[in-house]
N, C-alpha and C positions, 0 to 999 in steps of 0.2 A: 775545676778548670778555671784558670786565669785568662784574661784577655792578652793576647800577644800583640805587641807593637814592635815594629822594625824601628831601631833608633839609630838615627845618623850620628855619627861622631865627627869631631872637628878634623880628624886625619882622613876623613872621606870613608873610612870603614863603617860597616853596619853591624849592629848587635841586636839581639833579641832581648826585650824587656818585657815583663808579664806583671799586669795589673790586676789584683783580685778585686772583684765586685760582687754584689749580691748575685745569687744563682739566676734570677730572672734576667738580669742585665747580662750576665755571662752567656745565657742561652740565646739572647737576641743577637749578640756579637758573633756567636757561633754561627748562626743563620747567615749573616753578612759576610763573614768569612768563607762559608761553604759556597757561596755564589761568587767566589774569585774576588772578594773584596779584601782590602788589606788596611790595617791601621798603622799609621807611622808617627813617629816622634821627632822633633829635632829641638835641641835646645839653642836658643837665640842668643846673641852677644849679651844680650840684657840678663841672661840667666833664666829666662822665662820659657817654659816649655810650649813648643807649637804642635798640637796634636792634630792630625787630620786624617780622613778617611778616603781611600782610593778604591775606584771599581772600574772595570773596563767597560765602557759604553761605546758600542760600534766598533769594538776592536782597539779602543784607544784608553789607557788609563786616565781615568778623570777624577779630579777631587771633587768629592760631592759634599763635604763637610769639613770645616776646620775651627779651631779655637786656639787662642792664645791665653794663658792663665798665668798666675803667680805659682811659683813652685812651692806650694804649701797645701793647706786643706782644699784649696780650689781645685786641685788636679782631679780628685776623685769626682766631683760635681761636673767637671769638664768632660771626663771619660763617659759618664752616664748621659751627658747631653749628646756627645758624639755618637754614641751607640743608637740612640733614639733618632737622631738626624740621619745617620747612614742608612737606617731601614728604609726610608722613604725612596731610596734609589735602587733597591734591589729589583733586578729585572723580572718580569713575571716568567713564571715557569711555562714552557711549552705545554700546552695542552695535548692530551693524548688523542690520536685520531681513533675513533671507533668506527668500524665498518659494520653495519647491520645488512647482512644480505636480504635481498628481496625475495618473495616467493620464487623458486626455481633457479635461484642462485645458489652456489656452494660457498 
């Protein structure tokens, strides 16, 4: 599995880009994505990619991490950092409610 990034294009359209990383990093990204997180990429006028992570907090899409890097070997390190940083903002899973009946209750 690669890490999917929604890439903004200058014409306003969006495309899907995938970045391959080590299995451990991809598994962490999958966890973030499974909790309604998103990874996005925009190319700035300088040619540098702006990578960022969004997740819904209280129903609103919120940027929880972002990085601008050079479009060379820095991109892979930036993706690794972004994935690690985004994990800090995964909302806690709701805990199951366990009902233990008292004696005499069904």
